[in-house]
VOPAGU-2260 file (C-alpha; in pm, 1 decimal, decimal comma):
REM VOPAGU-2260
SITE   aa  ch    i         X         Y         Z
SITE  MET   A    0    1034,8   -9444,3   -3272,9
SITE  GLN   A    1     868,7   -9779,2   -3224,0
SITE  ARG   A    2     548,8   -9780,6   -3021,8
SITE  GLN   A    3     518,5  -10069,4   -2777,3
SITE  PRO   A    4     234,5  -10296,7   -2884,1
SITE  THR   A    5     -69,1  -10322,5   -2661,3
SITE  LEU   A    6    -169,0  -10659,6   -2514,1
SITE  ALA   A    7    -420,2  -10704,3   -2794,2
SITE  ARG   A    8    -157,1  -10634,0   -3056,0
SITE  ARG   A    9      87,6  -10871,4   -2886,2
SITE  LEU   A   10    -177,5  -11142,5   -2914,1
SITE  ILE   A   11    -216,7  -11057,6   -3282,0
SITE  VAL   A   12     158,9  -11086,2   -3327,7
SITE  VAL   A   13     158,2  -11424,4   -3153,9
SITE  ALA   A   14    -128,7  -11543,9   -3370,9
SITE  PHE   A   15      50,1  -11434,7   -3685,9
SITE  SER   A   16     369,8  -11600,2   -3565,1
SITE  CYS   A   17     178,1  -11924,5   -3536,2
SITE  LEU   A   18      43,6  -11872,6   -3883,7
SITE  LEU   A   19     388,8  -11798,1   -4018,8
SITE  PHE   A   20     580,1  -12080,9   -3861,2
SITE  GLY   A   21     326,2  -12353,7   -3801,4
SITE  ALA   A   22     228,0  -12610,4   -4056,9
SITE  VAL   A   23     -64,1  -12407,3   -4187,0
SITE  ALA   A   24    -225,2  -12457,6   -4522,3
SITE  SER   A   25    -250,4  -12134,9   -4720,6
SITE  ALA   A   26    -452,0  -12040,6   -5018,6
SITE  SER   A   27    -246,1  -12040,4   -5335,2
SITE  PRO   A   28    -200,6  -11709,5   -5510,7
SITE  LEU   A   29    -365,8  -11644,5   -5843,7
SITE  PRO   A   30    -208,1  -11815,9   -6146,2
SITE  GLN   A   31      66,0  -11607,0   -6302,6
SITE  SER   A   32    -141,0  -11544,3   -6616,2
SITE  ASP   A   33    -413,5  -11385,2   -6404,2
SITE  GLN   A   34    -150,8  -11186,0   -6214,1
SITE  ASP   A   35     -14,8  -11058,0   -6545,4
SITE  THR   A   36    -362,3  -10945,1   -6650,2
SITE  LEU   A   37    -428,6  -10776,9   -6315,7
SITE  PHE   A   38     -95,1  -10594,8   -6324,2
SITE  ASN   A   39    -149,3  -10475,5   -6681,5
SITE  GLN   A   40    -494,1  -10345,8   -6591,5
SITE  ALA   A   41    -345,2  -10156,1   -6297,0
SITE  VAL   A   42     -73,5  -10003,2   -6517,2
SITE  ASP   A   43    -335,1   -9895,0   -6772,9
SITE  ALA   A   44    -537,7   -9727,1   -6496,8
SITE  TYR   A   45    -221,1   -9552,2   -6376,8
SITE  LYS   A   46    -143,8   -9425,9   -6727,0
SITE  GLN   A   47    -498,3   -9288,7   -6754,4
SITE  ASN   A   48    -455,8   -9109,6   -6419,5
SITE  GLN   A   49    -715,9   -9330,3   -6253,3
SITE  PHE   A   50    -512,8   -9347,3   -5934,7
SITE  THR   A   51    -779,2   -9492,3   -5704,3
SITE  ALA   A   52    -859,1   -9780,9   -5937,2
SITE  ALA   A   53    -490,5   -9840,4   -6006,6
SITE  THR   A   54    -404,3   -9855,5   -5636,4
SITE  GLU   A   55    -677,1  -10109,1   -5563,1
SITE  LYS   A   56    -549,2  -10336,2   -5838,5
SITE  PHE   A   57    -181,2  -10295,4   -5749,0
SITE  LYS   A   58    -260,9  -10402,3   -5392,0
SITE  GLN   A   59    -379,4  -10738,5   -5522,1
SITE  VAL   A   60     -71,9  -10806,8   -5733,1
SITE  SER   A   61     176,4  -11073,2   -5625,2
SITE  GLY   A   62     432,6  -11288,5   -5801,5
SITE  ILE   A   63     687,1  -11148,8   -6041,9
SITE  HIS   A   64     513,4  -10810,1   -6062,9
SITE  ALA   A   65     482,4  -10752,7   -5686,8
SITE  GLN   A   66     784,4  -10523,0   -5657,2
SITE  GLU   A   67     675,7  -10312,9   -5955,4
SITE  ALA   A   68     328,0  -10285,7   -5806,5
SITE  GLN   A   69     473,4  -10154,8   -5479,3
SITE  GLN   A   70     679,7   -9901,6   -5671,8
SITE  TYR   A   71     374,2   -9780,0   -5862,1
SITE  MET   A   72     180,5   -9736,9   -5537,1
SITE  GLY   A   73     470,7   -9540,7   -5391,5
SITE  LYS   A   74     467,3   -9314,0   -5697,0
SITE  ILE   A   75      92,2   -9256,2   -5670,4
SITE  LYS   A   76     115,7   -9166,9   -5304,0
SITE  ALA   A   77     417,2   -8937,8   -5344,6
SITE  TYR   A   78     256,3   -8764,1   -5644,9
SITE  THR   A   79     -76,2   -8715,0   -5466,6
SITE  ASP   A   80      85,8   -8579,2   -5149,1
SITE  ALA   A   81     302,8   -8335,6   -5344,5
SITE  MET   A   82      10,5   -8202,8   -5548,6
SITE  GLN   A   83    -214,5   -8163,6   -5245,1
SITE  VAL   A   84      44,5   -7960,7   -5054,2
SITE  ALA   A   85     119,5   -7743,1   -5359,2
SITE  LYS   A   86    -242,8   -7672,7   -5446,5
SITE  SER   A   87    -336,3   -7592,5   -5087,8
SITE  THR   A   88     -75,1   -7314,9   -5101,4
SITE  LEU   A   89    -160,0   -7182,5   -5447,0
SITE  ASP   A   90    -534,3   -7173,2   -5373,0
SITE  ARG   A   91    -485,2   -6912,3   -5098,9
SITE  THR   A   92    -596,7   -6553,8   -5142,4
SITE  ALA   A   93    -338,4   -6299,7   -5257,4
SITE  ASP   A   94    -305,5   -6149,6   -4909,5
SITE  GLU   A   95    -219,6   -6491,4   -4764,9
SITE  MET   A   96      66,8   -6557,3   -5003,2
SITE  ASP   A   97     432,5   -6539,6   -4899,6
SITE  VAL   A   98     745,4   -6612,4   -5098,4
SITE  ARG   A   99     870,4   -6910,5   -4897,8
SITE  SER   A  100     540,0   -7096,6   -4918,6
SITE  VAL   A  101     526,3   -7044,3   -5294,0
SITE  GLU   A  102     887,2   -7166,3   -5325,5
SITE  TYR   A  103     790,1   -7481,0   -5138,0
SITE  ALA   A  104     485,9   -7526,3   -5362,3
SITE  ILE   A  105     717,4   -7504,0   -5664,0
SITE  GLU   A  106     942,3   -7774,1   -5515,2
SITE  GLN   A  107     641,5   -7999,5   -5459,2
SITE  LEU   A  108     513,6   -7946,3   -5813,5
SITE  GLU   A  109     856,2   -8025,1   -5957,4
SITE  THR   A  110     858,2   -8345,8   -5750,9
SITE  ALA   A  111     516,8   -8443,6   -5887,7
SITE  ILE   A  112     623,5   -8370,6   -6245,0
SITE  LYS   A  113     933,2   -8589,0   -6207,5
SITE  ILE   A  114     704,5   -8873,4   -6101,5
SITE  LYS   A  115     442,1   -8826,3   -6375,2
SITE  PRO   A  116     465,8   -8521,9   -6605,6
SITE  ASP   A  117     118,0   -8583,5   -6748,0
SITE  GLY   A  118     -39,2   -8666,1   -6412,6
SITE  PRO   A  119    -375,6   -8539,8   -6287,7
SITE  TRP   A  120    -450,9   -8188,3   -6160,1
SITE  GLN   A  121    -245,4   -8018,2   -6433,3
SITE  PRO   A  122      98,2   -8005,2   -6266,2
SITE  GLN   A  123     265,9   -7823,3   -6557,0
SITE  GLN   A  124       9,3   -7541,9   -6557,5
SITE  GLU   A  125      23,7   -7516,8   -6178,2
SITE  LEU   A  126     403,5   -7492,1   -6191,1
SITE  ALA   A  127     390,9   -7211,5   -6446,7
SITE  LYS   A  128     136,7   -7027,9   -6231,8
SITE  ALA   A  129     348,6   -7075,5   -5919,0
SITE  ARG   A  130     663,4   -6944,5   -6085,8
SITE  GLN   A  131     481,6   -6636,0   -6214,2
SITE  LEU   A  132     337,4   -6578,3   -5868,1
SITE  LYS   A  133     682,9   -6601,3   -5709,5
SITE  ASP   A  134     821,5   -6341,9   -5951,5
SITE  GLU   A  135     535,7   -6106,9   -5864,2
SITE  LEU   A  136     584,5   -6156,9   -5490,8
SITE  ASP   A  137     960,6   -6103,5   -5516,7
SITE  LYS   A  138     911,3   -5773,0   -5699,0
SITE  LYS   A  139     636,0   -5659,9   -5462,8
SITE  HIS   A  140     841,4   -5748,2   -5158,0
SITE  ALA   A  141    1147,1   -5563,4   -5288,8
SITE  ASP   A  142     945,8   -5251,0   -5373,1
SITE  ASN   A  143     756,9   -5250,1   -5044,5
SITE  SER   A  144    1073,3   -5310,1   -4847,9
SITE  LYS   A  145    1246,1   -5008,5   -5001,9
SITE  VAL   A  146     948,5   -4782,2   -4931,7
SITE  ALA   A  147     915,2   -4916,9   -4577,5
SITE  ASP   A  148    1284,9   -4862,5   -4505,2
SITE  VAL   A  149    1265,6   -4497,0   -4604,5
SITE  ARG   A  150     948,2   -4432,3   -4405,5
SITE  PHE   A  151    1067,2   -4604,1   -4088,6
SITE  CYS   A  152    1402,6   -4427,0   -4108,4
SITE  ASN   A  153    1231,7   -4090,4   -4140,1
SITE  ALA   A  154     996,9   -4173,4   -3852,9
SITE  ALA   A  155    1288,8   -4277,3   -3631,4
SITE  LEU   A  156    1488,8   -3961,0   -3707,5
SITE  SER   A  157    1183,8   -3743,1   -3646,2
SITE  ALA   A  158    1127,3   -3911,8   -3307,2
SITE  VAL   A  159    1494,3   -3859,5   -3210,3
SITE  LYS   A  160    1470,7   -3492,2   -3302,5
SITE  GLU   A  161    1176,6   -3454,8   -3064,3
SITE  ASN   A  162    1353,9   -3658,3   -2790,8
SITE  HIS   A  163    1094,8   -3936,7   -2807,3
SITE  TYR   A  164    1333,3   -4229,6   -2786,1
SITE  LYS   A  165    1073,8   -4497,4   -2725,6
SITE  GLU   A  166     915,5   -4425,0   -3063,8
SITE  ALA   A  167    1259,5   -4387,9   -3218,5
SITE  ALA   A  168    1353,2   -4732,7   -3088,9
SITE  GLN   A  169    1031,5   -4879,4   -3223,7
SITE  PHE   A  170    1082,7   -4747,7   -3576,7
SITE  SER   A  171    1460,3   -4803,9   -3595,5
SITE  CYS   A  172    1431,0   -5160,2   -3460,6
SITE  LEU   A  173    1163,5   -5244,0   -3718,0
SITE  LEU   A  174    1404,4   -5112,1   -3979,8
SITE  ALA   A  175    1692,4   -5315,5   -3834,1
SITE  ASP   A  176    1487,3   -5633,1   -3840,2
SITE  ASP   A  177    1455,6   -5612,4   -4215,3
SITE  ASN   A  178    1781,9   -5444,5   -4314,2
SITE  PRO   A  179    2041,2   -5423,3   -4031,7
SITE  GLY   A  180    2299,3   -5243,4   -4244,3
SITE  TYR   A  181    2063,0   -4977,8   -4378,2
SITE  THR   A  182    2215,1   -4629,9   -4336,2
SITE  CYS   A  183    1971,4   -4398,8   -4157,7
SITE  GLY   A  184    2087,1   -4049,5   -4066,3
SITE  GLY   A  185    2449,1   -4154,0   -4106,9
SITE  ASP   A  186    2415,0   -4455,3   -3874,0
SITE  GLU   A  187    2345,1   -4821,1   -3936,3
SITE  ALA   A  188    1990,6   -4927,7   -3850,1
SITE  VAL   A  189    2103,9   -5196,6   -3607,0
SITE  HIS   A  190    2318,4   -4948,1   -3410,9
SITE  LEU   A  191    2044,9   -4685,2   -3421,7
SITE  CYS   A  192    1804,9   -4942,6   -3276,6
SITE  GLU   A  193    2044,2   -5027,9   -2991,0
SITE  THR   A  194    2116,2   -4662,7   -2911,3
SITE  ASN   A  195    1752,4   -4554,8   -2902,2
SITE  THR   A  196    1655,6   -4859,9   -2697,1
SITE  GLU   A  197    1916,0   -4770,5   -2433,3
SITE  LEU   A  198    1812,4   -4404,6   -2430,1
SITE  ALA   A  199    1449,9   -4506,0   -2380,8
SITE  LYS   A  200    1549,5   -4731,5   -2088,2
SITE  ILE   A  201    1737,4   -4459,2   -1897,4
SITE  GLY   A  202    1439,3   -4225,6   -1913,6
SITE  LYS   A  203    1551,7   -3969,9   -2167,2
SITE  ASP   A  204    1198,2   -3976,3   -2306,2
SITE  SER   A  205    1069,7   -3800,0   -1992,6
SITE  LEU   A  206     715,8   -3700,2   -1921,9
SITE  GLU   A  207     816,0   -3331,7   -1914,2
SITE  LYS   A  208     963,7   -3347,0   -2262,4
SITE  SER   A  209     666,4   -3541,9   -2386,1
SITE  ASN   A  210     435,8   -3267,5   -2261,0
SITE  ALA   A  211     655,5   -2992,3   -2403,1
SITE  ASN   A  212     697,2   -3160,9   -2740,1
SITE  PRO   A  213     395,9   -3345,7   -2881,6
SITE  ARG   A  214     481,3   -3696,0   -2999,8
SITE  PRO   A  215     539,4   -3728,2   -3371,7
SITE  GLN   A  216     262,0   -3863,1   -3584,4
SITE  ILE   A  217     320,2   -4195,6   -3753,5
SITE  PRO   A  218     394,0   -4107,3   -4114,6
SITE  ALA   A  219     135,1   -4189,4   -4376,4
SITE  GLY   A  220     175,5   -4542,7   -4493,6
SITE  ALA   A  221     397,0   -4647,2   -4199,5
SITE  THR   A  222     123,1   -4855,3   -4038,5
SITE  SER   A  223      65,4   -5035,0   -4364,3
SITE  ASN   A  224     435,7   -5095,4   -4412,2
SITE  ALA   A  225     464,9   -5223,7   -4056,5
SITE  LEU   A  226     295,9   -5525,3   -4207,1
SITE  GLU   A  227     613,1   -5597,9   -4402,7
SITE  LYS   A  228     817,9   -5610,6   -4082,4
SITE  ALA   A  229     565,7   -5841,5   -3924,2
SITE  ARG   A  230     575,2   -6064,5   -4230,7
SITE  ALA   A  231     955,2   -6070,9   -4209,5
SITE  ALA   A  232     930,1   -6203,8   -3854,3
SITE  PHE   A  233     672,9   -6456,1   -3975,0
SITE  ASP   A  234     907,8   -6569,3   -4251,9
SITE  ARG   A  235    1185,6   -6616,7   -3995,3
SITE  ASN   A  236     950,0   -6839,1   -3789,5
SITE  ASP   A  237     959,2   -6590,6   -3502,5
SITE  PHE   A  238     587,5   -6635,9   -3445,9
SITE  ASP   A  239     582,8   -6462,8   -3105,6
SITE  ARG   A  240     733,7   -6143,7   -3244,7
SITE  ALA   A  241     526,1   -6166,9   -3561,2
SITE  ARG   A  242     207,6   -6201,0   -3356,3
SITE  GLY   A  243     295,5   -5890,8   -3152,3
SITE  LEU   A  244     374,8   -5689,0   -3464,0
SITE  PHE   A  245      61,4   -5800,6   -3648,5
SITE  GLN   A  246    -148,1   -5701,6   -3347,3
SITE  GLN   A  247      -7,5   -5347,7   -3368,7
SITE  VAL   A  248    -111,8   -5301,3   -3731,5
SITE  SER   A  249    -413,6   -5078,2   -3784,7
SITE  GLY   A  250    -587,8   -4903,5   -4068,1
SITE  GLU   A  251    -624,0   -5057,1   -4411,5
SITE  ALA   A  252    -356,4   -5319,0   -4342,0
SITE  LYS   A  253    -535,3   -5457,8   -4035,8
SITE  SER   A  254    -744,3   -5708,6   -4230,6
SITE  THR   A  255    -429,4   -5860,3   -4380,9
SITE  ALA   A  256    -260,5   -5865,0   -4039,6
SITE  ASP   A  257    -564,6   -6043,6   -3899,0
SITE  GLU   A  258    -534,1   -6307,2   -4171,5
SITE  PHE   A  259    -173,6   -6370,8   -4070,0
SITE  LEU   A  260    -275,4   -6393,2   -3707,0
SITE  ASP   A  261    -531,1   -6652,7   -3813,9
SITE  LYS   A  262    -261,8   -6844,0   -4005,2
SITE  ILE   A  263     -38,2   -6849,3   -3698,4
SITE  ALA   A  264    -328,0   -6971,8   -3483,4
SITE  ARG   A  265    -425,8   -7242,7   -3734,8
SITE  TYR   A  266     -63,8   -7350,8   -3774,5
SITE  ASN   A  267     -14,1   -7383,7   -3399,4
SITE  ASP   A  268    -347,1   -7564,0   -3363,2
SITE  SER   A  269    -253,8   -7812,1   -3637,9
SITE  VAL   A  270      84,8   -7887,1   -3482,5
SITE  THR   A  271     -66,6   -7921,2   -3134,8
SITE  ASN   A  272    -338,9   -8148,7   -3269,6
SITE  GLY   A  273     -81,0   -8357,5   -3456,0
SITE  GLU   A  274     118,4   -8401,8   -3136,4
SITE  LYS   A  275    -195,0   -8499,6   -2944,2
SITE  LEU   A  276    -300,1   -8752,9   -3208,2
SITE  SER   A  277      52,7   -8893,2   -3219,0
SITE  ARG   A  278      46,9   -8955,6   -2845,7
SITE  ALA   A  279    -287,4   -9133,1   -2892,1
SITE  ALA   A  280    -129,1   -9356,3   -3161,5
SITE  GLN   A  281    -364,0   -9214,8   -3426,1
SITE  TYR   A  282     -81,0   -9183,7   -3673,0
SITE  ASP   A  283    -274,5   -9137,5   -3995,5
SITE  GLN   A  284    -475,0   -8847,9   -3848,8
SITE  ALA   A  285    -159,5   -8705,1   -3690,2
SITE  ARG   A  286      10,7   -8713,4   -4028,6
SITE  SER   A  287    -283,1   -8520,0   -4178,9
SITE  SER   A  288    -257,1   -8256,5   -3905,9
SITE  PHE   A  289     114,5   -8205,0   -3962,9
SITE  LEU   A  290      54,2   -8183,3   -4338,3
SITE  ALA   A  291    -212,0   -7918,8   -4270,4
SITE  ALA   A  292      49,6   -7717,0   -4080,8
SITE  ALA   A  293     297,8   -7768,5   -4365,5
SITE  ALA   A  294      37,3   -7638,7   -4610,3
SITE  ILE   A  295      17,5   -7315,1   -4409,6
SITE  LYS   A  296     396,3   -7275,7   -4376,0
SITE  PRO   A  297     611,7   -7562,7   -4508,8
SITE  ASP   A  298     928,3   -7444,4   -4333,9
SITE  GLY   A  299     747,1   -7341,6   -4017,2
SITE  PRO   A  300     870,0   -7406,3   -3663,5
SITE  GLY   A  301     885,8   -7770,7   -3567,4
SITE  ASN   A  302     938,5   -7888,7   -3927,7
SITE  PRO   A  303     584,4   -8022,3   -3985,9
SITE  GLN   A  304     676,3   -8189,0   -4315,6
SITE  ALA   A  305     939,9   -8406,7   -4147,0
SITE  ARG   A  306     701,2   -8484,8   -3863,1
SITE  ALA   A  307     438,8   -8595,8   -4114,0
SITE  SER   A  308     696,4   -8836,5   -4258,5
SITE  ARG   A  309     766,8   -8973,8   -3911,6
SITE  MET   A  310     395,3   -9031,0   -3859,1
SITE  GLU   A  311     387,4   -9233,8   -4179,4
SITE  LEU   A  312     668,8   -9445,9   -4039,2
SITE  MET   A  313     477,3   -9498,7   -3716,5
SITE  LEU   A  314     166,4   -9589,7   -3915,8
SITE  ALA   A  315     367,5   -9845,1   -4113,9
SITE  LEU   A  316     503,1   -9997,8   -3792,1
SITE  ASP   A  317     151,9  -10013,0   -3647,1
SITE  GLN   A  318      23,5  -10194,1   -3956,1
SITE  PHE   A  319     317,3  -10433,4   -3949,1
SITE  TYR   A  320     246,5  -10535,8   -3590,1
SITE  SER   A  321    -121,8  -10568,3   -3676,0
SITE  GLY   A  322     -30,0  -10823,0   -3943,1
SITE  ASP   A  323    -130,8  -10602,8   -4237,8
SITE  TYR   A  324     191,2  -10665,8   -4427,4
SITE  ALA   A  325      70,4  -10537,0   -4765,0
SITE  SER   A  326     -33,3  -10195,6   -4626,7
SITE  ALA   A  327     276,1  -10179,4   -4407,7
SITE  ALA   A  328     498,3  -10244,8   -4709,3
SITE  GLN   A  329     325,5   -9968,1   -4902,8
SITE  HIS   A  330     389,4   -9712,9   -4628,3
SITE  PHE   A  331     745,2   -9832,4   -4565,5
SITE  GLN   A  332     804,3   -9795,2   -4941,0
SITE  ALA   A  333     688,4   -9433,0   -4918,1
SITE  CYS   A  334     913,3   -9378,3   -4615,9
SITE  ALA   A  335    1208,9   -9519,3   -4808,2
SITE  ALA   A  336    1154,6   -9250,5   -5071,6
SITE  THR   A  337    1166,8   -8968,6   -4815,7
SITE  GLU   A  338    1418,9   -8868,6   -4550,2
SITE  THR   A  339    1286,2   -8990,6   -4216,6
SITE  GLY   A  340    1625,2   -9014,8   -4046,5
SITE  LYS   A  341    1556,1   -9385,0   -3993,5
SITE  GLN   A  342    1637,2   -9525,5   -4335,2
SITE  SER   A  343    1811,1   -9843,4   -4213,5
SITE  LEU   A  344    1513,9   -9923,2   -3989,8
SITE  VAL   A  345    1277,2   -9853,7   -4280,9
SITE  HIS   A  346    1460,0  -10095,6   -4510,3
SITE  PHE   A  347    1465,3  -10361,6   -4239,2
SITE  TYR   A  348    1092,0  -10340,2   -4176,5
SITE  LEU   A  349    1014,5  -10317,4   -4546,3
SITE  GLY   A  350    1203,4  -10643,8   -4590,4
SITE  ALA   A  351    1028,4  -10793,0   -4286,1
SITE  SER   A  352     687,5  -10691,6   -4425,6
SITE  LYS   A  353     757,1  -10855,8   -4759,3
SITE  LEU   A  354     899,7  -11164,9   -4595,5
SITE  GLY   A  355     597,7  -11185,7   -4364,2
SITE  ARG   A  356     369,7  -11165,5   -4667,0
SITE  PHE   A  357     580,1  -11431,1   -4837,9
SITE  PHE   A  358     531,7  -11674,6   -4547,8
SITE  VAL   A  359     161,1  -11600,0   -4506,3
SITE  THR   A  360      90,7  -11670,4   -4873,1
SITE  GLY   A  361     249,2  -12014,6   -4852,5
SITE  SER   A  362     613,6  -11935,4   -4933,0
SITE  GLN   A  363     545,7  -11976,6   -5303,3
SITE  ASP   A  364     637,9  -11632,7   -5436,5
SITE  ALA   A  365    1014,9  -11647,1   -5477,8
SITE  THR   A  366    1022,4  -11295,3   -5621,2
SITE  LEU   A  367     864,5  -11152,2   -5306,7
SITE  ARG   A  368    1124,0  -11326,3   -5092,0
SITE  GLN   A  369    1406,7  -11188,8   -5305,5
SITE  GLU   A  370    1264,2  -10836,7   -5273,6
SITE  ALA   A  371    1262,4  -10882,2   -4896,7
SITE  LEU   A  372    1623,9  -10995,4   -4895,0
SITE  ASN   A  373    1724,1  -10697,7   -5109,9
SITE  GLU   A  374    1577,0  -10463,4   -4848,4
SITE  PHE   A  375    1754,8  -10659,2   -4574,3
SITE  LYS   A  376    2083,3  -10607,6   -4758,9
SITE  LEU   A  377    2035,1  -10230,2   -4753,4
SITE  ALA   A  378    1964,4  -10240,8   -4379,3
SITE  LYS   A  379    2259,2  -10468,7   -4311,8
SITE  LYS   A  380    2498,4  -10250,8   -4512,4
SITE  ALA   A  381    2399,0   -9968,0   -4278,7
SITE  ALA   A  382    2483,2  -10197,0   -3981,9
SITE  PHE   A  383    2123,9  -10202,2   -3856,4
SITE  GLN   A  384    2079,5  -10422,4   -3549,2
SITE  PRO   A  385    1725,1  -10551,9   -3477,6
SITE  ALA   A  386    1808,3  -10636,7   -3116,2
SITE  GLY   A  387    1510,7  -10587,7   -2886,4
SITE  LEU   A  388    1255,0  -10566,9   -3166,5
SITE  GLU   A  389     951,6  -10793,3   -3149,8
SITE  ILE   A  390    1017,6  -10975,2   -3475,8
SITE  SER   A  391     935,8  -11338,2   -3541,7
SITE  PRO   A  392    1238,2  -11570,5   -3508,7
SITE  LYS   A  393    1206,5  -11696,0   -3864,2
SITE  ILE   A  394    1231,9  -11345,4   -4008,1
SITE  LEU   A  395    1520,9  -11261,9   -3777,4
SITE  SER   A  396    1697,3  -11578,3   -3884,6
SITE  GLU   A  397    1672,5  -11475,5   -4250,8
SITE  TYR   A  398    1823,7  -11137,3   -4162,7
SITE  LYS   A  399    2103,7  -11270,4   -3943,8
SITE  ASN   A  400    2204,7  -11541,5   -4190,7
SITE  LEU   A  401    2204,3  -11303,7   -4486,3
SITE  THR   A  402    2542,1  -11269,1   -4659,4
SITE  PHE   A  403    2638,4  -11053,3   -4955,7
């Protein structure tokens, strides 16, 4: 996961190592009374939902309130991210809505409410709206699915009767995709699909029979209900099949199918762009791209939400090796609150960031050092080994000598 520093960044690391371990005079932090005032002002801004002002003040806090300040910043970031993802889903048009995206929006809103029930952007009202929307979508999907099953079954049986097995396979396989065990003409949909597919392959649907028996017309409403089958493939993350099915939709449902095709294109573009930005070490922008994909389909292929979390980890590492320990600690704190799959590494670097800040500020903030050691303990309990990492010897010594 760790990106190798460039030559310029290596020089920065060396310079900061000199600053950390040489006999360098550092400016003293603000008196504790001023720190108390600053922290209280930040908390007041947080309570009033003035997140931007609160964050700026929390960044300046050191001393006995430093850990609390970091926790508040983590809460603000987690709350803001959750609300942005949820609202981006709920602000879609009705035709763009799908059950899984709304379920994910509900999860995000519940996360935000746990952090701050009275937070900005009306999380309680948004949650109520999301739950009502899910109920409506569930009912609509169930009703449409039943109607679609009947129509596709009838179309398949009609095609079989006329010896048009290619059409029979098309309709019965669409039915099987949604409801494999559905009984159609005394046979299960999945078996009917397989049988008609084989018959179509061996040429039973001959040109002579096609000329003798005109092909059956697609029943009224079948094209529209084909949309439901395409959406089912979309929900299963089978984008290739979904794209093909959406492209076959015509009539009144075509505009909705086109919107889904646009969603698939935008999703793929966002993921591709995120991957490109990641390779270019533009981690913050990459994270935004993956979050954009997650806003379109949270559980989509490639797990964009998890990849966004990994980009935050990479951003934190980049800031650490640039010597921006305060920002690095903030992002590592956010990573610690999510599942990145690298939790022991996160705790180690969070401790290293706080310890680096402790040394840079003159080794006077004992609370900051203790916070760093607490993070080191979590990493050490998980048997994390920092071998091969470009970490200053003094920080490594603190980690290696730590006992608990």
